[in-house]
C-alpha positions, 0 to 999 in steps of 0.5 A, spaced: 747 700 326 743 693 326 742 688 331 744 682 329 741 678 335 736 682 337 730 675 339 723 676 341 722 678 349 718 671 350 722 667 345 727 662 349 732 656 346 733 654 353 729 646 356 723 646 358 717 643 361 713 642 355 708 637 353 708 636 344 701 633 345 698 638 350 701 644 344 699 640 338 692 640 341 692 647 342 691 648 334 684 645 335 680 651 334 683 653 328 682 644 325 675 644 327 671 646 321 675 642 318 675 636 321 670 631 317 675 632 312 681 630 316 679 625 320 676 622 313 682 622 310 686 619 316 681 613 315 682 612 308 689 612 309 688 607 315 684 603 309 690 604 304 695 602 309 691 596 311 691 594 303 699 592 303 697 588 310 693 583 306 698 582 300 701 578 305 695 573 306 694 573 298 701 571 297 700 566 303 695 562 299 698 563 293 705 559 295 701 554 299 696 552 294 697 554 285 703 553 287 705 547 291 700 544 287 702 546 280 696 550 279 698 555 273 690 558 273 690 560 281 697 563 280 694 568 274 689 569 279 692 571 285 696 575 281 690 578 280 687 580 285 694 583 288 694 588 282 687 590 284 689 591 290 695 595 289 690 599 285 685 600 290 691 602 296 693 607 289 686 610 289 686 611 296 691 615 298 690 620 291 683 621 295 687 622 302 691 627 299 685 630 296 681 631 302 686 634 305 689 639 301 684 644 300 681 644 307 689 645 310 690 651 306 685 654 309 687 652 316 693 656 315 690 662 311 684 663 318 691 662 322 695 667 318 689 671 318 688 671 326 695 672 328 695 679 323 689 681 325 692 680 333 698 683 331 694 689 329 691 690 335 697 689 340 700 696 343 706 699 340 709 697 347 709 690 344 712 692 337 718 695 341 720 690 344 719 685 338 723 684 332 720 685 325 723 678 322 721 673 328 713 675 327 714 675 319 717 668 322 712 666 326 706 668 320 710 664 314 715 659 316 712 656 322 705 656 319 707 653 313 711 648 317 703 647 320 700 645 315 705 640 312 705 636 319 697 636 319 697 635 311 701 629 312 705 628 319 699 628 323 696 622 318 702 618 318 703 618 326 696 616 326 696 611 320 703 608 321 701 607 328 695 603 326 699 599 321 705 597 327 699 594 331 694 591 326 701 588 322 703 586 329 697 583 329 697 579 323 704 576 325 702 573 331 697 570 328 701 568 323 707 565 328 706 567 335 713 565 337 716 569 330 711 574 332 715 575 338 722 575 336 720 582 331 716 585 337 722 585 341 725 591 340 718 595 341 721 597 348 728 599 347 726 604 341 721 607 345 725 609 350 730 611 345 725 615 341 724 619 349 731 621 349 730 623 342 724 628 343 727 632 349 734 633 345 730 635 338 725 639 342 730 644 344 734 644 338 728 646 334 725 652 338 733 654 337 733 653 330 726 656 329 728 663 334 735 663 330 731 663 323 727 669 325 733 673 328 736 672 320 730 674 318 730 680 322 737 683 319 736 681 312 729 685 312 733 691 316 739 690 311 734 691 306 730 697 308 736 700 311 740 699 304 741 707 303 744 707 309 749 702 309 751 704 302 752 710 304 756 708 311 760 703 306 758 698 312 756 692 307 762 688 309 759 689 317 753 687 315 755 681 311 759 678 317 753 680 321 749 675 316 755 670 316 755 670 323 747 668 324 749 664 318 754 660 322 749 659 328 743 657 324 748 652 320 750 649 327 744 648 330 741 645 323 747 640 323 745 638 331 738 637 329 741 632 323 746 628 328 739 628 332 736 625 326 741 621 323 742 617 331 735 615 331 735 613 324 741 609 326 738 606 331 731 605 328 733 601 322 739 597 324 735 594 331 729 592 327 733 588 321 738 585 327 731 582 329 728 581 322 734 577 320 734 573 327 727 571 325 728 569 317 734 564 320 729 561 324 723 560 319 728 557 315 730 553 320 722 550 321 720 550 314 726 545 313 723 541 320 716 542 316 714 546 323 712 551 318 709 552 311 713 556 306 707 560 305 706 562 312 714 564 311 713 568 305 706 571 309 710 573 315 716 576 313 712 579 307 708 583 312 715 584 316 716 588 311 711 592 310 712 594 316 719 596 314 716 603 313 711 605 318 717 603 323 723 606 318 718 613 319 717 614 327 725 618 327 722 623 321 715 624 324 717 624 331 722 630 328 716 633 324 711 633 330 716 636 335 718 641 330 710 643 329 709 643 336 715 648 337 711 653 331 705 652 335 708 655 342 711 660 337 704 662 335 700 662 340 707 666 344 705 672 340 697 670 340 697 670 348 699 676 348 693 680 351 691 686 348 689 692 353 682 692 355 679 698 351 672 702 353 665 698 350 664 699 342 659 707 341 654 704 337 653 711 335 660 713 336 658 721 337 663 726 338 665 728 346 659 733 348 662 740 349 662 741 357 663 748 360 668 752 357 674 751 361 673 742 359 673 745 353 679 742 348 685 738 350 686 737 357 693 733 361 690 732 369 696 729 373 698 725 366 704 719 369 707 715 364 713 710 364 714 705 359 711 698 360 717 695 361 721 699 365 721 698 373 715 699 377 721 704 381 725 707 375 724 714 374 717 716 369 718 719 363 713 723 363 711 726 371 706 729 372 704 733 366 699 738 367 697 742 361 691 745 357 690 746 351 684 751 349 678 749 345 681 752 338 688 753 340 695 751 337 699 750 342 707 748 340 710 744 345 719 745 346 723 741 350 731 738 348 732 732 345 730 726 348 725 730 354 718 726 351 715 730 347 714 724 342 711 720 348 706 725 351 704 726 343 704 718 343 698 718 349 694 723 346 691 717 340 692 711 346 698 709 343 700 708 349 696 708 356 698 713 361 701 709 367 697 715 371 692 721 370 688 722 365 687 725 359 680 728 356 678 731 349 672 736 350 672 734 358 672 727 356 676 722 358 679 717 352 681 712 356 672 711 357 673 712 349 673 706 344 680 706 341 677 706 335 674 713 336 679 716 339 684 715 333 677 718 329 678 725 333 685 725 333 689 726 327 696 724 327 703 726 324 709 724 326 717 726 325 717 719 321 712 720 315 711 711 314 709 710 307 706 704 305 707 700 298 700 704 295 698 709 290 698 716 293 691 717 294 690 711 298 697 713 303 693 720 304 685 718 304 688 712 310 687 719 315 679 719 313 674 718 318 670 714 314 673 712 308 667 712 304 665 719 306 672 721 301 672 725 295 675 729 290 675 736 295 678 733 301 683 730 298 685 736 294 684 740 300 689 736 303 694 736 297 693 743 297 694 745 305 700 741 305 704 743 298 704 737 294 699 738 290 705 740 285 709 734 286 703 729 286 701 732 280 708 731 276 708 723 278 708 719 272 700 716 274 699 722 279 695 720 284 695 713 282 703 712 282 705 707 287 710 711 292 714 703 293 715 700 300 716 705 305 715 710 300 722 710 299 722 712 292 720 719 294 724 724 297 724 726 306 720 732 305 714 729 300 714 724 304 713 729 310 708 733 306 704 726 304 704 724 312 700 732 313 695 731 308 694 724 311 693 727 318 688 733 315 684 730 310 679 727 315 678 734 318 679 731 325 677 736 331 684 735 334 690 735 330 697 733 334 704 734 329 710 731 330 715 736 328 711 735 321 715 741 317 723 738 319 724 735 313 722 742 308 727 746 305 725 754 307 720 756 301 717 749 302 716 750 309 713 758 308 708 755 304 706 749 308 706 754 314 701 759 311 696 754 308 697 750 315 694 756 319 687 756 315 686 747 318 689 750 325 684 755 325 678 750 326 682 744 330 685 744 337 692 743 336 698 741 339 705 741 335 712 739 336 717 744 334 724 745 335 724 751 330 722 758 331 717 758 324 714 752 326 713 755 333 710 762 331 704 758 328 702 757 335 698 761 340 702 759 345 708 755 347 710 749 353 717 747 355 717 741 357 723 739 361 725 734 366 718 730 365 714 736 367 711 742 364 716 747 365 713 753 363 708 755 358 706 762 355 707 766 348 714 765 345 716 772 346 714 771 354 718 765 353 724 767 351 723 773 355 723 770 362 726 762 360 733 761 359 732 754 357 727 756 351 732 762 349 737 756 348 733 751 345 730 757 340 737 761 339 742 756 341 744 762 347 748 757 352 745 756 359 748 759 364 754 756 367 754 751 362 757 751 355 752 750 349 755 743 348 752 741 355 746 745 354 744 741 348 742 735 353 737 740 358 731 736 359 732 729 358 727 726 362 731 721 366 733 714 367 727 710 363 729 703 364 730 702 356 735 701 351 733 706 346 733 714 348 726 717 350 722 720 344 
């Protein structure tokens, strides 16, 4: 029922040439507004880290001075200086956290807002290909990871790098021989870190993609809980979840093993050279070639460098994960929004033209889905159809003939492959999508409602939300025969309908979707089998009220039942991706065997009823999902 391994088409877990630094630099447009505080925080952190390198020098003075001379007052003075330096260091680290916390939360919020707005503007074809969980994981977990990296990882990559450089200089100044001993493992560590970065990048990408798959499965399971329970499929869904969890678990173990390996090398290698330097230093003190204070300062400096060195593995891992999160974020942001017509200022309705041009017209419309091969059979192939001004036309066709797809072209949910669609003589490709969708009201077969009140769901159909009023809302409910059941809800029209409107019945959701389509009094209306979930009595009442609306609009209505067809002035038969016939209901019953089969169930000549039921499919589309 649900895919347990659906991934975004652009996502990949395979190794590829990429630069962590180049990926992270793409964040600069979002970081630039807070750059002053971010760089200020890094500077403060470097100063704070330098405090830790001052302490060994103070210890050297205490040991070689007051301690060697037996000066108790000097020891107390040195202790007081050490305490003061420690307090300053703590205050500076607190200042750093204050500087970055709020602005980086703002960076995360701005990136999330940009992602949401971009996803909203992307065409329906994009959402057909991408799993919802992949988009959710990019907008939540990935952005949280980026905020953590910018607030912690990036700062300490800068701070620790500066600390190591300054610390090495201090070591060489104190005793260049011992300093070289401690610096010796730097080159092997760089090589090990380079290998680690390459392998960890692949594992990090795989883990984040698998988390998107898991999010998709959880989201689908929650939304489809009634189906899962109704068919007793909870065990199979649990197995699918466990399978994905095990895959993610294995990838996370791979990451943990890589991180453990780099940590082991980073911890063991410097410790070996630190021990060597300590033995050599003690020998030099014994030979009076080195003062005890210098050795204490040297070893204290070396110990102060342990955390910056040991953190390299963790910070590299965090940088890789942040780089992967950045790549995943920009995979969506880099998806181009199809070009639109220039925005209109006054946005007038299309000017009426000659009588023959008024209405909704399809001229030679060809459509294949964007991801379908160019040589594949189009879903719609040469559609020529004219719905006259003020006319209601029913669209009839077999399952999979492309009726819903044809309707989706009118509000530009998909763009035609070739040909054109005009509204009162104006090509919709020359109008901004926003304007087209103001002119065209739509109710689709799957009535989607949002976690909002009944009123808010219905008033989404207003062309100008500010122009909404009680009269328009009441009229829309009356047309859709929804007024009675809305009034019976706990808070009436202000009742929250819940996610996907699942607290309502299918017929109730469908009636609210119909109310949303008609509330704005659009000059053009497309309805995809709007009465399929209604009982015969409610359907009759809705049809009676709907006639009033259809009398003042140009409408194209997908119909499967004779009762819906009778709302129309004429009927168009869609078959094989083309308009096979146009006429009144009675005319088509007389002259079209396919139409009679669809309306009455009469078997087609030379076929069984079962075989005839599939008549009218649109051919190969290059898609794995059925043509609608």
